[in-house]
ROSE-4610 file (N, C-alpha, C; in Angstrom, 1 decimal, always signed):
// ROSE-4610
residu = [X/X/X/X/X/X/X/X/X/X/X/X/X/X/X/X/X/X/X/X/X/X/X/X/X/X/X/X/X/X/X/X/X/X/X/X/X/X/X/X/X/X/X/X/X/X/X/X/X/X/X/X/X/X/X/X/X/X/X/X/X/X/X/X/X/X/X/X/X/X/X/X/X/X/X/X/X/X/X/X/X/X/X/X/X/X/X/X/X/X/X/X/X/X/X/X/X/X/X/X/X/X/X/X/X/X/X/X/X/X/X/X/X/X/X/X/X/X/X/X/X/X/X/X/X/X/X/X/X/X/X/X/X/X/X/X/X/X/X/X/X/X/X/X/X/X/X/X/X/X/X/X/X/X/X/X/X/X/X/X/X/X/X/X/X/X/X/X/X/X/X/X/X/X/X/X/X/X/X/X/X/X/X/X/X/X/X/X/X/X/X/X/X/X/X/X/X/X/X/X/X/X/X/X/X/X/X/X/X/X/X/X/X/X/X/X/X/X/X/X/X/X/X/X/X/X/X/X/X/X/X/X/X/X/X/X/X/X/X/X/X/X/X/X/X/X/X/X/X/X/X/X/X/X/X/X/X/X/X/X/X/X/X/X/X/X/X/X/X/X/X/X/X/X/X/X/X/X/X/X/X/X/X/X/X/X/X/X/X/X/X/X/X/X/X/X/X/X/X/X/X/X/X/X/X/X/X/X/X/X/X/X/X/X/X/X/X/X/X/X/X/X/X/X/X/X/X/X/X/X/X/X/X/X/X/X/X/X/X/X/X/X/X/X/X/X/X/X/X/X/X/X/X/X/X/X/X/X/X/X/X/X/X/X/X/X/X/X/X/X/X/X/X/X/X/X/X/X/X/X/X/X/X/X/X/X/X/X/X/X/X/X/X/X/X/X/X/X/X/X/X/X/X/X/X/X/X/X/X/X/X/X/X/X/X/X/X/X/X/X/X/X/X/X/X/X/X/X/X/X/X/X/X/X/X/X/X/X/X/X/X/X/X/X/X/X/X/X/X/X/X/X/X/X/X/X/X/X/X/X/X/X/X/X/X/X/X/X/X/X/X/X/X/X/X/X/X/X/X/X/X/X/X/X/X/X/X/X/X/X/X/X/X/X/X/X/X/X/X/X/X/X/X/X/X/X/X/X/X/X/X/X/X/X/X/X/X/X/X/X/X/X/X/X/X/X/X/X/X/X/X/X/X/X/X/X/X/X/X/X/X/X/X/X/X/X/X/X/X/X/X/X/X/X/X/X/X/X/X/X/X/X/X/X/X/X/X/X/X/X/X/X/X/X/X/X/X/X/X/X/X/X/X/X/X/X/X/X/X/X/X/X/X/X/X/X/X/X/X/X/X/X/X/X/X/X/X/X/X/X/X/X/X/X/X/X/X/X/X/X/X/X/X/X/X/X/X/X/X/X/X/X/X/X/X/X/X/X/X/X/X/X/X/X/X/X/X/X]
num = [1/1/1/2/2/2/3/3/3/4/4/4/5/5/5/6/6/6/7/7/7/8/8/8/9/9/9/10/10/10/11/11/11/12/12/12/13/13/13/14/14/14/15/15/15/16/16/16/17/17/17/18/18/18/19/19/19/20/20/20/21/21/21/22/22/22/23/23/23/24/24/24/25/25/25/26/26/26/27/27/27/28/28/28/29/29/29/30/30/30/31/31/31/32/32/32/33/33/33/34/34/34/35/35/35/36/36/36/37/37/37/38/38/38/39/39/39/40/40/40/41/41/41/42/42/42/43/43/43/44/44/44/45/45/45/46/46/46/47/47/47/48/48/48/49/49/49/50/50/50/51/51/51/52/52/52/53/53/53/54/54/54/55/55/55/56/56/56/57/57/57/58/58/58/59/59/59/60/60/60/61/61/61/62/62/62/63/63/63/64/64/64/65/65/65/66/66/66/67/67/67/68/68/68/69/69/69/70/70/70/71/71/71/72/72/72/73/73/73/74/74/74/75/75/75/76/76/76/77/77/77/78/78/78/79/79/79/80/80/80/81/81/81/82/82/82/83/83/83/84/84/84/85/85/85/86/86/86/87/87/87/88/88/88/89/89/89/90/90/90/91/91/91/92/92/92/93/93/93/94/94/94/95/95/95/96/96/96/97/97/97/98/98/98/99/99/99/100/100/100/101/101/101/102/102/102/103/103/103/104/104/104/105/105/105/106/106/106/107/107/107/108/108/108/109/109/109/110/110/110/111/111/111/112/112/112/113/113/113/114/114/114/115/115/115/116/116/116/117/117/117/118/118/118/119/119/119/120/120/120/121/121/121/122/122/122/123/123/123/124/124/124/125/125/125/126/126/126/127/127/127/128/128/128/129/129/129/130/130/130/131/131/131/132/132/132/133/133/133/134/134/134/135/135/135/136/136/136/137/137/137/138/138/138/139/139/139/140/140/140/141/141/141/142/142/142/143/143/143/144/144/144/145/145/145/146/146/146/147/147/147/148/148/148/149/149/149/150/150/150/151/151/151/152/152/152/153/153/153/154/154/154/155/155/155/156/156/156/157/157/157/158/158/158/159/159/159/160/160/160/161/161/161/162/162/162/163/163/163/164/164/164/165/165/165/166/166/166/167/167/167/168/168/168/169/169/169/170/170/170/171/171/171/172/172/172/173/173/173/174/174/174/175/175/175/176/176/176/177/177/177/178/178/178/179/179/179/180/180/180/181/181/181/182/182/182/183/183/183/184/184/184/185/185/185/186/186/186/187/187/187/188/188/188/189/189/189/190/190/190/191/191/191/192/192/192/193/193/193/194/194/194/195/195/195/196/196/196/197/197/197/198/198/198/199/199/199/200/200/200/201/201/201/202/202/202/203/203/203/204/204/204/205/205/205/206/206/206/207/207/207/208/208/208/209/209/209/210/210/210/211/211/211/212/212/212/213/213/213/214/214/214/215/215/215/216/216/216]
x = [+100.5/+99.8/+98.3/+97.8/+96.4/+96.2/+97.2/+97.1/+97.1/+97.9/+98.0/+96.7/+96.1/+94.8/+93.7/+93.7/+92.7/+92.9/+94.1/+94.3/+93.8/+94.1/+93.6/+92.0/+91.4/+90.0/+89.4/+90.0/+89.5/+89.6/+90.8/+91.0/+90.0/+89.7/+88.8/+87.4/+87.0/+85.7/+85.6/+86.7/+86.7/+86.6/+87.3/+87.2/+85.8/+85.2/+83.9/+82.9/+83.0/+82.1/+82.2/+83.5/+83.7/+83.2/+83.4/+83.0/+81.4/+80.7/+79.2/+78.7/+79.5/+79.1/+79.7/+80.4/+81.1/+80.2/+80.4/+79.7/+80.6/+80.5/+81.4/+80.5/+81.0/+80.2/+81.0/+80.4/+80.9/+79.8/+80.2/+79.2/+79.8/+79.0/+79.4/+78.3/+78.7/+77.6/+78.2/+77.4/+77.7/+77.6/+78.2/+78.2/+77.8/+76.9/+76.6/+77.4/+78.1/+78.9/+78.5/+78.7/+78.4/+79.3/+78.9/+79.6/+80.6/+81.9/+82.9/+83.6/+84.0/+84.8/+86.3/+86.9/+88.3/+89.2/+90.2/+91.1/+91.9/+91.9/+92.6/+94.1/+94.5/+95.9/+96.9/+98.1/+99.2/+98.9/+99.0/+98.8/+97.4/+96.4/+95.0/+94.4/+95.2/+94.7/+93.9/+94.2/+93.5/+92.1/+91.8/+90.5/+89.7/+90.0/+89.2/+87.8/+87.3/+85.9/+85.2/+85.9/+85.2/+84.4/+83.6/+83.0/+83.2/+83.0/+83.3/+82.2/+81.9/+81.0/+81.7/+81.2/+81.9/+81.1/+81.7/+81.1/+82.1/+81.5/+82.3/+81.7/+82.6/+82.2/+82.9/+82.2/+82.8/+82.6/+83.6/+83.5/+84.1/+83.6/+84.2/+84.0/+84.9/+84.8/+84.9/+84.1/+84.0/+84.0/+84.4/+84.3/+83.5/+82.4/+81.5/+81.4/+81.2/+81.0/+79.7/+78.8/+77.5/+77.4/+76.9/+76.7/+75.3/+74.4/+73.0/+72.4/+72.1/+71.5/+72.5/+73.8/+74.8/+75.8/+76.4/+77.3/+78.5/+79.7/+80.9/+81.7/+82.5/+83.2/+84.3/+85.0/+86.1/+85.9/+86.1/+85.8/+87.0/+87.4/+88.4/+87.7/+88.1/+87.4/+88.3/+87.7/+88.4/+87.4/+87.7/+86.8/+87.5/+86.8/+87.4/+86.5/+87.1/+86.4/+86.9/+86.0/+86.3/+85.7/+86.5/+86.1/+86.3/+85.2/+85.3/+85.1/+86.0/+85.8/+84.7/+83.9/+82.8/+83.0/+83.0/+83.2/+81.9/+82.0/+80.8/+79.7/+78.5/+77.4/+76.8/+77.0/+76.2/+77.1/+78.2/+79.1/+78.4/+78.6/+78.0/+78.5/+77.8/+78.3/+79.6/+80.6/+81.8/+82.9/+82.6/+83.6/+84.1/+85.5/+86.1/+86.2/+85.8/+85.9/+87.3/+87.4/+88.6/+88.9/+90.1/+90.3/+89.5/+89.0/+88.4/+89.4/+89.3/+90.2/+89.5/+90.2/+89.6/+90.6/+90.1/+90.9/+90.4/+91.3/+90.9/+91.5/+90.7/+91.1/+90.9/+92.0/+92.0/+92.0/+91.0/+90.9/+90.9/+91.5/+91.4/+91.0/+89.7/+89.3/+89.4/+89.8/+89.8/+88.8/+87.9/+86.8/+86.5/+86.2/+85.6/+84.2/+83.3/+81.9/+81.2/+80.1/+79.3/+77.8/+77.0/+75.6/+74.7/+73.5/+72.4/+71.5/+71.3/+70.5/+69.0/+68.2/+66.7/+66.3/+66.0/+65.7/+64.2/+63.9/+62.5/+62.5/+62.6/+62.7/+63.9/+63.6/+64.7/+65.4/+64.7/+65.2/+65.9/+67.1/+67.8/+68.1/+67.5/+67.7/+68.7/+69.4/+70.4/+70.7/+71.2/+71.7/+72.9/+73.9/+75.1/+76.0/+77.2/+78.2/+79.5/+80.4/+81.7/+82.7/+83.9/+85.0/+86.0/+86.6/+87.5/+88.6/+89.7/+90.8/+91.0/+91.1/+91.1/+92.5/+93.1/+94.3/+94.0/+94.5/+94.0/+95.1/+95.0/+96.0/+95.3/+95.5/+94.8/+95.8/+95.3/+96.0/+95.1/+95.7/+95.0/+95.4/+94.4/+94.7/+93.8/+94.2/+93.4/+92.6/+91.2/+90.4/+89.9/+89.9/+89.6/+90.3/+90.7/+91.5/+90.6/+91.2/+90.4/+91.4/+90.9/+91.7/+92.9/+92.8/+93.8/+94.9/+96.1/+97.2/+97.0/+96.7/+96.5/+97.8/+97.6/+98.7/+98.5/+99.5/+99.3/+99.1/+98.0/+97.7/+98.7/+99.3/+100.3/+99.6/+100.2/+99.8/+100.1/+99.2/+99.4/+98.5/+98.9/+98.2/+97.1/+95.9/+94.8/+94.3/+95.2/+94.8/+94.0/+93.0/+92.1/+91.3/+90.7/+89.8/+88.4/+87.5/+86.1/+85.2/+84.0/+83.0/+81.7/+80.9/+79.6/+78.5/+77.3/+76.1/+75.5/+75.0/+74.4/+73.3/+72.4/+71.3/+71.2/+70.8/+70.7/+69.9/+69.8/+69.0/+69.6/+69.5/+69.9/+68.8/+68.4/+67.4/+68.1/+67.9/+68.6/+67.7/+68.2/+67.5/+67.7/+68.8/+69.0/+69.5/+69.8/+70.2/+71.5/+72.3/+73.7/+73.9/+73.1/+73.4/+72.3/+72.7/+71.8/+72.1/+71.1/+71.2/+71.1/+72.1/+72.2/+72.0/+71.3/+71.2/+71.6/+72.3/+72.8/+72.9/+72.5/+72.7/+73.5/+74.3/+75.1/+75.3/+75.6/+76.0/+77.4/+78.4/+79.8/+80.4/+81.0/+81.7/+83.2/+83.8/+85.2/+85.9/+86.9/+87.7/+88.9/+88.8/+89.9/+91.1/+92.3/+93.5/+93.6/+94.3/+94.3/+94.9/+95.8/+96.4/+95.7/+94.5/+93.7/+93.4/+93.1/+92.7/+91.3/+90.6/+89.3/+89.3/+88.5/+88.5/+87.3/+87.3/+86.2/+86.2/+85.0/+84.8/+83.7/+83.9/+83.0/+82.0/+80.7/+79.7/+79.4/+79.5/+79.2/+78.1/+77.3/+76.1/+76.2/+76.9/+77.0/+75.7/+75.3/+74.2/+74.8/+74.8/+75.4/+74.5/+74.7/+74.1/+75.2/+74.9/+75.9/+75.3/+76.2/+75.9/+76.5/+75.9/+76.4/+76.4/+77.4/+77.5/+77.8/+76.9/+77.1/+77.4/+78.3/+78.7/+77.6/+76.8/+75.8/+74.6/+73.4/+72.2/+72.0/+71.7/+71.6/+70.3]
y = [+31.7/+30.9/+31.4/+31.6/+32.1/+33.4/+34.3/+35.6/+35.5/+34.6/+34.3/+33.8/+32.9/+32.3/+33.4/+34.2/+35.3/+36.3/+36.6/+37.6/+37.0/+35.7/+35.1/+35.1/+34.8/+34.8/+36.2/+37.2/+38.6/+39.0/+38.6/+39.0/+38.3/+37.1/+36.3/+36.9/+37.3/+37.9/+39.3/+40.0/+41.3/+41.2/+40.2/+40.0/+39.6/+38.7/+38.3/+39.4/+40.3/+41.4/+42.3/+42.6/+43.5/+42.8/+41.5/+40.8/+40.8/+40.9/+40.9/+42.2/+43.2/+44.4/+44.6/+43.7/+43.9/+43.4/+44.1/+43.8/+44.1/+43.3/+43.4/+43.5/+44.2/+44.4/+44.5/+44.2/+44.4/+45.1/+46.1/+46.9/+47.1/+47.3/+47.7/+48.4/+49.2/+50.0/+51.0/+52.0/+53.0/+54.4/+55.4/+56.7/+57.7/+58.6/+59.7/+60.9/+61.6/+62.8/+64.1/+65.2/+66.5/+66.8/+67.6/+67.9/+69.0/+68.9/+69.8/+70.5/+71.7/+72.4/+71.8/+71.7/+71.3/+72.4/+72.1/+73.1/+73.8/+75.1/+75.9/+76.1/+75.6/+75.9/+74.9/+75.3/+74.4/+73.7/+72.4/+71.6/+71.4/+72.1/+71.9/+73.0/+74.1/+75.3/+75.0/+74.0/+73.7/+73.2/+72.8/+72.1/+73.0/+74.3/+75.1/+75.3/+75.0/+75.1/+73.8/+72.8/+71.5/+71.4/+70.4/+70.0/+68.5/+67.9/+66.5/+65.7/+64.6/+63.6/+62.5/+61.9/+60.9/+59.6/+58.5/+57.2/+56.6/+56.0/+55.5/+54.2/+53.2/+52.0/+52.0/+51.5/+51.5/+50.1/+49.7/+48.6/+49.0/+48.5/+48.8/+47.7/+47.6/+46.7/+47.5/+47.0/+47.8/+47.0/+47.5/+47.0/+48.0/+47.5/+48.4/+47.9/+48.9/+48.6/+49.3/+48.4/+48.9/+49.1/+50.3/+50.7/+51.2/+50.4/+50.8/+51.4/+52.7/+53.3/+53.9/+53.7/+54.3/+53.2/+53.6/+52.7/+53.5/+53.0/+53.6/+52.6/+53.1/+52.2/+52.8/+51.8/+52.2/+51.5/+52.2/+51.6/+51.8/+50.8/+51.0/+50.6/+51.3/+51.0/+51.1/+50.9/+51.0/+51.6/+52.7/+53.4/+53.4/+53.1/+53.2/+54.3/+55.4/+56.5/+56.8/+57.2/+57.6/+59.0/+60.0/+61.4/+61.6/+62.1/+62.3/+63.8/+64.4/+65.8/+65.9/+67.0/+67.2/+68.5/+68.5/+69.7/+70.5/+71.6/+72.5/+71.7/+71.7/+70.9/+71.7/+73.0/+73.7/+74.3/+73.6/+74.1/+74.0/+74.9/+74.8/+73.6/+73.1/+71.9/+72.3/+71.4/+71.5/+72.2/+72.6/+73.2/+72.1/+71.9/+70.9/+71.3/+70.5/+70.9/+70.8/+71.2/+70.9/+69.4/+68.9/+67.5/+67.1/+65.8/+65.3/+64.6/+64.7/+64.2/+63.3/+62.2/+61.3/+61.1/+61.1/+60.8/+59.5/+58.7/+57.5/+57.7/+57.6/+57.8/+56.6/+56.2/+55.0/+55.6/+55.3/+55.9/+54.8/+55.0/+54.1/+55.0/+55.1/+55.9/+55.2/+55.9/+55.4/+56.3/+55.7/+56.5/+56.1/+57.1/+56.9/+57.4/+56.6/+57.0/+56.9/+57.6/+57.5/+57.5/+56.5/+56.4/+56.4/+56.9/+56.7/+55.6/+54.6/+53.4/+53.5/+52.9/+52.8/+51.4/+50.7/+49.2/+48.9/+48.1/+47.7/+46.1/+45.4/+43.9/+43.5/+42.9/+42.5/+43.6/+44.7/+45.9/+46.9/+47.3/+48.3/+49.4/+50.6/+51.8/+52.7/+53.5/+54.4/+55.6/+56.6/+57.8/+58.3/+58.8/+59.2/+60.1/+60.3/+61.2/+60.4/+60.8/+60.2/+61.2/+61.0/+61.8/+60.8/+61.2/+60.3/+61.0/+60.2/+60.7/+59.7/+60.3/+59.5/+59.6/+58.4/+58.3/+58.1/+58.9/+58.9/+59.1/+58.4/+58.5/+58.7/+59.8/+60.1/+59.9/+59.2/+59.1/+59.7/+60.4/+61.1/+60.6/+60.8/+60.4/+61.2/+61.4/+62.0/+60.9/+61.1/+60.1/+60.4/+61.7/+62.1/+63.4/+63.6/+64.8/+66.0/+67.1/+68.4/+69.4/+70.6/+71.6/+72.1/+72.0/+72.5/+71.4/+71.7/+70.7/+70.3/+69.0/+68.5/+68.5/+68.7/+68.6/+67.3/+66.4/+65.2/+65.4/+65.0/+65.1/+64.3/+64.9/+64.1/+63.2/+62.1/+61.3/+62.1/+62.0/+62.8/+62.2/+62.7/+62.3/+63.4/+62.9/+63.8/+63.5/+63.2/+62.8/+64.0/+63.7/+64.8/+64.3/+65.3/+65.1/+65.1/+64.4/+64.3/+64.1/+64.4/+64.1/+63.8/+63.0/+62.6/+62.5/+62.6/+62.3/+61.0/+60.1/+58.9/+58.3/+57.6/+56.9/+55.5/+54.6/+53.2/+52.3/+51.1/+50.1/+48.7/+47.9/+46.5/+45.6/+44.6/+43.7/+42.3/+41.8/+40.6/+39.4/+38.6/+37.4/+36.3/+36.3/+35.4/+36.3/+35.7/+36.4/+37.2/+36.6/+37.2/+37.8/+37.4/+37.9/+38.8/+40.0/+41.0/+41.5/+42.0/+42.6/+44.1/+44.8/+46.3/+47.1/+48.3/+49.2/+50.6/+51.4/+52.7/+53.7/+55.0/+56.1/+57.2/+58.0/+59.0/+60.2/+61.3/+62.5/+62.9/+62.9/+63.1/+64.4/+65.2/+66.4/+66.1/+66.3/+66.1/+67.4/+67.7/+68.9/+68.6/+69.1/+68.8/+69.6/+69.1/+70.0/+70.9/+72.0/+73.1/+72.7/+71.7/+71.2/+70.0/+69.7/+68.6/+69.0/+67.9/+68.2/+68.9/+68.9/+69.5/+70.6/+71.7/+72.8/+72.7/+73.4/+73.5/+72.2/+71.8/+70.7/+69.8/+68.5/+67.5/+67.0/+66.9/+66.3/+64.9/+63.9/+62.6/+61.9/+61.0/+60.4/+58.9/+58.2/+56.7/+56.0/+55.0/+54.1/+52.7/+52.0/+50.7/+49.7/+48.4/+47.3/+46.4/+45.7/+44.8/+43.8/+43.2/+42.2/+42.7/+42.3/+42.5/+41.2/+41.1/+39.9/+40.4/+40.2/+40.6/+39.4/+39.5/+38.4/+38.0/+39.0/+38.7/+39.5/+39.0/+39.8/+40.7/+42.0/+42.9/+42.6]
z = [+171.1/+170.1/+170.1/+171.3/+171.4/+170.7/+170.9/+170.2/+168.7/+168.2/+166.8/+166.2/+167.0/+166.5/+166.6/+167.6/+167.7/+166.6/+166.2/+165.1/+163.8/+163.6/+162.3/+162.3/+163.5/+163.6/+163.3/+163.9/+163.7/+162.3/+161.6/+160.3/+159.3/+159.6/+158.7/+158.9/+160.1/+160.3/+159.6/+159.7/+159.0/+157.5/+156.9/+155.5/+155.1/+155.9/+155.6/+155.7/+156.7/+156.8/+155.6/+155.2/+154.0/+152.7/+152.6/+151.4/+151.2/+152.3/+152.3/+151.6/+151.5/+150.9/+149.5/+149.0/+147.7/+146.5/+145.4/+144.2/+143.0/+142.0/+140.8/+139.5/+138.5/+137.3/+136.1/+134.9/+133.6/+132.7/+132.0/+131.2/+129.8/+128.8/+127.5/+126.8/+125.8/+125.1/+124.1/+123.8/+122.8/+123.4/+122.8/+123.3/+122.2/+122.5/+121.6/+122.1/+121.2/+121.6/+121.0/+121.7/+121.1/+119.9/+118.9/+117.8/+118.2/+117.8/+118.2/+117.0/+117.1/+116.1/+116.2/+115.0/+115.0/+115.4/+116.2/+116.8/+115.6/+115.6/+114.5/+114.9/+116.0/+116.4/+115.8/+115.6/+115.1/+113.8/+113.8/+112.6/+112.1/+112.8/+112.5/+111.8/+111.3/+110.8/+109.5/+108.7/+107.5/+107.8/+109.0/+109.3/+110.2/+110.3/+111.3/+110.9/+109.7/+109.3/+109.5/+109.9/+110.1/+111.4/+111.4/+112.6/+112.7/+113.9/+114.1/+114.6/+113.9/+114.4/+115.0/+116.1/+116.8/+117.0/+116.9/+117.3/+118.3/+119.3/+120.4/+120.9/+121.1/+121.8/+123.2/+124.2/+125.5/+126.2/+127.0/+127.9/+129.2/+130.3/+131.6/+132.6/+133.6/+134.7/+136.0/+137.0/+138.2/+139.5/+140.6/+141.9/+142.8/+143.4/+144.1/+145.6/+146.5/+147.9/+148.3/+148.8/+149.3/+150.8/+151.1/+152.5/+152.7/+153.1/+153.3/+152.0/+152.0/+150.8/+149.9/+150.1/+149.3/+148.8/+147.7/+147.0/+146.5/+146.7/+146.2/+145.4/+144.4/+143.6/+142.7/+142.1/+141.2/+139.9/+138.8/+137.4/+136.6/+135.8/+134.7/+133.4/+132.3/+131.1/+129.8/+128.7/+127.4/+126.4/+125.8/+124.8/+123.5/+122.4/+121.1/+120.3/+119.9/+119.3/+117.9/+117.1/+115.7/+115.5/+115.1/+114.9/+113.4/+112.7/+111.3/+111.0/+110.3/+109.9/+108.8/+108.9/+108.0/+107.3/+105.9/+105.1/+105.1/+104.4/+104.3/+103.6/+104.1/+103.5/+102.4/+102.2/+101.2/+100.1/+99.7/+98.7/+97.3/+96.4/+95.0/+94.3/+93.3/+92.5/+91.8/+91.8/+91.2/+92.0/+93.2/+94.1/+95.0/+94.9/+95.7/+97.1/+98.1/+99.5/+100.1/+101.3/+102.1/+102.2/+102.4/+102.7/+103.9/+103.9/+105.1/+105.9/+107.2/+108.2/+109.2/+109.6/+110.6/+111.7/+112.9/+114.1/+114.8/+115.2/+116.0/+117.4/+118.4/+119.8/+120.6/+121.3/+122.2/+123.6/+124.4/+125.8/+126.8/+128.0/+129.1/+130.3/+130.6/+131.7/+133.1/+134.1/+135.5/+136.3/+137.0/+137.5/+138.9/+139.8/+141.1/+141.2/+141.8/+141.7/+143.1/+143.3/+144.5/+144.0/+144.5/+144.1/+145.3/+145.1/+146.1/+145.5/+146.4/+146.0/+146.4/+145.6/+145.9/+145.6/+146.7/+146.6/+146.5/+145.5/+145.3/+145.1/+146.2/+146.1/+145.3/+144.1/+143.2/+142.4/+142.3/+141.5/+142.4/+142.0/+142.7/+141.7/+141.9/+141.0/+141.7/+141.0/+141.6/+140.7/+141.3/+140.7/+141.4/+140.6/+141.2/+140.4/+140.9/+140.3/+140.2/+139.3/+139.2/+138.7/+139.1/+138.7/+138.0/+136.9/+136.2/+135.5/+135.3/+134.5/+133.4/+132.2/+130.9/+130.3/+130.2/+129.5/+128.0/+127.1/+125.7/+124.7/+123.6/+122.5/+121.2/+120.5/+119.2/+118.0/+117.0/+115.7/+114.6/+113.7/+112.6/+111.2/+110.3/+108.9/+108.0/+106.7/+105.7/+105.0/+105.0/+104.4/+103.0/+102.6/+101.2/+100.9/+99.6/+99.3/+99.1/+98.9/+98.7/+98.0/+97.8/+97.1/+98.0/+99.3/+100.2/+100.4/+100.5/+100.8/+102.3/+102.5/+103.8/+104.6/+105.9/+106.9/+107.7/+107.7/+108.4/+109.9/+110.4/+111.8/+112.6/+113.6/+114.4/+115.4/+115.8/+116.9/+118.2/+119.1/+120.4/+121.5/+122.7/+123.9/+124.2/+124.5/+124.9/+126.4/+127.3/+128.6/+129.2/+130.0/+130.5/+131.7/+132.3/+133.4/+132.9/+133.5/+133.1/+134.4/+134.3/+135.4/+134.7/+135.5/+134.9/+136.0/+135.5/+136.3/+135.6/+136.4/+135.8/+136.6/+135.9/+136.6/+135.9/+136.7/+136.2/+137.1/+136.8/+137.6/+137.3/+138.4/+138.3/+138.7/+137.9/+138.3/+138.6/+139.8/+140.2/+139.9/+138.9/+138.5/+139.5/+140.3/+141.4/+142.6/+143.7/+144.8/+144.6/+143.6/+143.4/+142.1/+141.0/+139.7/+139.2/+138.7/+138.2/+136.8/+136.1/+134.8/+135.0/+134.4/+134.7/+133.4/+133.5/+132.4/+133.0/+132.3/+132.8/+131.7/+132.0/+131.1/+131.8/+131.1/+131.8/+130.9/+131.5/+130.8/+131.3/+130.4/+130.8/+130.3/+131.1/+130.6/+130.5/+129.3/+129.1/+128.9/+129.8/+129.7/+128.8/+127.5/+126.5/+126.7/+126.6/+126.6/+125.5/+125.7/+124.7/+123.3/+123.3/+122.1/+121.5/+121.9/+121.3/+119.9/+119.0/+117.7/+117.7/+118.8/+118.9/+119.9/+119.6/+120.5/+121.4/+122.5/+123.5/+124.3/+124.7/+125.6/+125.0/+125.2/+124.7/+125.7/+125.4/+126.2/+125.6/+126.4/+125.8/+126.7/+126.0/+126.7/+126.5/+127.3/+127.2/+127.6/+126.9/+127.2/+127.2/+128.4/+128.5/+129.2/+128.9/+129.5/+130.1/+131.1/+131.8/+132.8/+133.5/+134.5/+135.8/+136.9/+138.3/+139.0/+139.9/+140.8/+142.2/+143.1/+144.5/+145.3/+146.3/+147.1/+148.1/+148.5/+149.5/+149.3/+149.5/+149.4/+150.6/+150.4/+151.6/+152.4]
């Protein structure tokens, strides 16, 4: 009986010690993406002269563990992306361009991160790195006709690896609740059969809230 009670006491103390280092967060914002050439392979050969502009909204939830001047965490998110094909901007009047194409991409990134913390009373600044795997599904459509016969873009998976560098800061308005702002630069390694060729660099800017269980 004593052994049982001691085990429960040790477990509760361990949980309490771990909980003192935990922090949770929610963020949301927008992303600016690099312009990409449309992939000329397979069903995309009609669009090989296009370039793509991208608008993206992002939301994420995270669990963080603070250890002195360092922070480690796991993040799950949801990204909604729209890619629009852009025709030649300098065509003479009366020349009908290629068909315009649009892709919509639904992404669910899973990310592991490590940060270096810099504490200034209520303000905590940080910089760090993250590795992520993005589960992605792309659907395509023709948004305006042209002189070339359009090929219906197929729905497909664009799962990929990505990595980012980020900096941010959290200002704690109370001992437990803080307001966060973060900017990042992300490198996306696109698969070879993606609608877009090469690699995409994206630059998310997000705002959010943090809740820490205990003040350090």
